[in-house]
Each structure stands twice: as C-alpha cells, then as structure tokens.
N, C-alpha and C positions, 0 to 999 in steps of 0.2 A: 474521474471514469464516467462513460457513457454507459447507462444500462436502467433497468427496473431496479430499484433499490427496495421499492416495499408493495405490497399488496393487501389488501385484507377481503374479507368475504363477508358482502352485504348480510348474510345471515348470523352472520358471529359475531359482529361488532354494531354498535350503535352509529350513526351518521353523526353526532355529537362526538362519540370517542374518536373515528377516523377525522375528523376535523382537528381535534386537541392535538392525536397524532403527528399528523402532517404539520403543524404550524410548530410542535414541539421540534421536528427533524429539521424545521427549514428555520430555525430560529427566528419564528413568526412571520416569515415573509410569504409563505403559502408554496405549491410546487411550481417547477421549472414546466413540467409538461404532465398535464394527465390523460390517459387513454381508454377512454370507456369502450370497453369490449363485450357486457354482458346483453347487450340487445333490449335491455329494460328500460323504458323510459323514463322512469323515475329517478333513475340513476345520474341522468344529464344534469340536472340542475345543482345537484350535490355537485359534480364536479367543478362546475364554475367558480362554486365558493369556496374551491380547496386550492384555485391557482393564484399564483402573484399576480401583480400587475406587470402585463405584457408576455404572459405566458402562453404557452400552446397546446390547446385541448384538441385531441383525435378522438373523433367519433369514429369508430371501427366495426360497431356490433349491430349496426341497423340495416338488415337486407331488405327486409320486407317493413310495411306499414305497420307501425306498433302501437299508433295513436300520438295524440297532440301532448307537447311538451311547454309547459309554460316556461318562457325565460324573461329579463329585463335586459331588453339590448343595452342599454346605458350602463347598469350596474355589473351584467356579465360579461359583458364585450366590449365596453369603449373603456377598457382600464388600461 
C-alpha cells in the first residue's frame, strides 16, 4: 500500500526517538519517502537522516525564506 504510515509531532517526541522508531518500522533500512511539511528549517537535516539509501525527500513546507540549513551533500544526498 502507498500512503503515510506514520507521523510524529516534533514537540512530543525526541529526534533520537523518531530515528529509532523509523529504523524499527523499516527493519533498519530507513524510510522510502520523507515529506517535510512543517516549514521549520531545523527539521530538514533530521529528515535526511531518516531516509534509506536512494530514498525520496519531499520538502513541501518552505514557502518563504526561513533561514539557512546546514546539510552535507555527500552524506545527505549522494547515497
């Protein structure tokens, strides 16, 4: 089935807790697709860490300049 399987509230869970949950749900692979729709720049690097190799990351929540985001192109994108 295709669709959203899980969502997490950033204020109600820790980054490590979300990572552990994703890895448990995916048997250690990481998520096939991450949709970041919060508009919070701090959420972007975390999403890259939750993806499986070759996964798809959709950033849909940034309609204005919310500030810079630090990513490592090799570690975050070239996998």
